[in-house]
C-alpha positions in Angstrom: 20.4 -43.6 -2.7 22.4 -40.5 -1.7 20.3 -38.3 -4.0 17.1 -39.7 -2.5 18.4 -38.8 1.0 19.3 -35.3 -0.2 15.8 -34.8 -1.7 14.2 -36.1 1.5 16.2 -33.6 3.6 15.3 -30.8 1.3 11.6 -31.7 1.4 11.7 -31.9 5.2 13.3 -28.4 5.4 10.8 -27.0 3.0 7.8 -28.5 4.9 9.2 -27.3 8.2 9.6 -23.8 6.9 6.1 -23.7 5.5 4.7 -25.2 8.7 6.3 -22.6 10.9 5.1 -19.6 8.8 2.1 -18.0 10.3 -0.4 -15.8 8.4 -2.1 -13.1 10.5 -5.3 -11.6 9.0 -5.5 -7.8 9.2 -8.6 -6.5 10.9 -9.9 -4.1 8.2 -12.4 -2.5 10.6 -9.6 -1.5 13.0 -6.9 -0.6 10.4 -6.5 2.8 8.7 -5.0 4.3 5.6 -4.7 8.1 5.6 -3.6 10.0 2.5 -2.3 13.5 1.8 -2.1 15.0 -1.7 -0.4 18.3 -2.1 -0.6 21.0 -4.7 1.0 24.4 -5.1 -1.9 26.2 -3.3 -2.3 23.7 -0.4 -3.2 20.1 0.2 -6.1 17.7 0.7 -6.2 14.7 3.1 -8.5 11.8 3.6 -8.9 8.1 4.0 -9.2 4.9 2.0 -10.2 1.5 3.4 -8.4 -1.8 3.5 -10.6 -4.5 2.0 -8.4 -7.4 3.1 -4.9 -8.2 4.1 -2.5 -10.4 6.0 1.0 -10.3 7.3 3.1 -13.5 7.3 5.5 -14.2 10.2 8.1 -16.9 10.8 8.3 -16.9 14.6 8.2 -13.2 15.5 10.0 -12.1 12.2 7.9 -10.5 9.4 8.4 -12.5 6.2 5.5 -11.4 3.9 2.3 -9.5 3.4 -0.5 -8.9 0.9 -3.2 -6.2 1.0 -6.2 -5.3 -1.1 -7.4 -1.7 -0.8 -11.0 -0.7 -1.6 -10.5 2.3 -3.9 -14.2 3.1 -4.0 -14.0 4.1 -0.3 -11.5 6.9 -1.2 -12.8 10.0 0.7 -11.5 13.5 1.4 -11.8 14.4 5.1 -10.4 17.9 5.1 -13.4 19.5 3.5 -17.2 19.1 3.7 -20.3 19.4 1.7 -20.4 20.3 -2.0 -16.6 20.7 -2.3 -15.9 17.4 -0.7 -18.4 15.7 -3.1 -16.7 17.3 -6.1 -13.2 16.3 -4.9 -14.3 12.8 -4.1 -15.9 12.4 -7.5 -12.8 13.8 -9.3 -10.5 11.5 -7.4 -12.7 8.5 -8.3 -12.9 9.6 -11.9 -10.6 8.4 -14.7 -8.4 11.5 -14.3 -7.2 9.9 -11.0 -8.0 6.4 -9.8 -10.9 5.4 -12.1 -12.6 3.4 -9.4 -15.5 2.2 -11.6 -13.1 0.3 -13.7 -10.4 -0.3 -11.0 -12.2 -0.7 -7.7 -9.2 -2.2 -5.9 -5.5 -1.7 -5.6 -3.1 -4.3 -4.3 0.2 -4.3 -2.4 2.4 -7.5 -2.2 5.6 -7.6 -0.2 8.5 -8.9 -2.3 11.6 -8.5 -0.1 11.9 -7.8 3.6 15.0 -6.9 5.5 15.1 -6.5 9.3 16.6 -3.3 10.6 16.3 -4.4 14.2 14.0 -3.0 17.0 10.9 -4.4 15.2 11.6 -2.3 12.1 11.7 -3.8 8.6 12.6 -2.4 5.2 10.0 -3.7 2.6 10.1 -3.6 -1.1 6.7 -4.3 -2.5 4.8 -4.4 -5.7 2.0 -1.8 -5.7 -0.8 -2.2 -8.3 -3.0 0.8 -9.1 -5.2 0.9 -12.2 -3.8 -2.5 -13.3 -0.2 -0.9 -13.4 2.3 -2.5 -11.1 5.4 -0.6 -9.8 7.8 -1.2 -6.9 7.6 0.9 -3.7 9.9 0.8 -0.7 9.2 1.7 2.9 10.0 0.9 6.5 7.4 -0.8 8.6 7.3 -1.1 12.4 5.7 -4.2 13.9 4.9 -4.3 17.6 2.5 -6.8 19.2 -0.6 -7.0 17.0 0.0 -3.6 15.2 2.1 -2.5 12.2 2.7 1.1 11.1 4.3 2.7 8.1 4.4 6.0 6.2 5.6 6.3 2.6 5.1 8.3 -0.6 3.8 7.0 -3.9 4.5 8.6 -7.3 1.1 8.6 -9.0 2.6 9.1 -12.4 4.1 5.6 -12.3 0.6 4.4 -12.5 -0.5 6.6 -15.4 -2.2 9.2 -13.1 -0.8 12.4 -14.8 -3.7 14.9 -14.2 -2.2 18.3 -13.1 1.3 16.9 -13.1 4.0 19.6 -13.7 6.2 16.7 -14.9 3.9 16.2 -17.9 2.2 19.5 -18.5 3.5 23.1 -18.9 1.8 26.3 -17.8 -0.2 24.7 -14.9 0.8 27.5 -12.6 -1.0 27.3 -9.2 -3.0 24.3 -10.5 0.0 22.0 -10.4 -0.5 18.9 -8.3 2.5 17.1 -6.8 3.3 13.8 -8.4 3.7 12.1 -5.0 1.0 11.5 -2.5 1.7 10.4 1.1 0.2 7.3 2.9 0.2 6.7 6.6 -0.9 3.2 7.4 -1.9 1.6 10.8 -2.7 -2.1 10.8 -4.3 -4.2 13.5 -4.1 -8.0 13.3 
């Protein structure tokens, strides 16, 4: 009888916890992801779209999140015309993100620690080209917005084109292994 009472209390706590968690859908049309990729001779910047996503809260505390990114929307915005078309095509090719075969990437929050003042440290699993690796970043949540900036090491996802870590004698054609993301979410 005592075990049955313990199980009933545990189930009540679990159901109460689930019932108080609230998923808030990200408005993909009002959210942005900006990227910057750097190389020895300069840099390129652009955007990529969120396909879908949600943040999970318990009360006002962030407790989870999952996002799908539409890699086919990857676009350079710092150049125009023929050069933009060439860069966009190369970024979508197998040398980089292979968007024909891998049209989406995914980010799943794994652990979240509050730093106070609406700032959280998140460790998440990022999947690009069917390769999953952890990333860590701080995210600020205020009202119905969340913002973050972080770097991703592309070589952890098998994207080695132009990497000085894998190829010698690249000279001024060397591309940094890390690219930067700045994310603004509306929900």
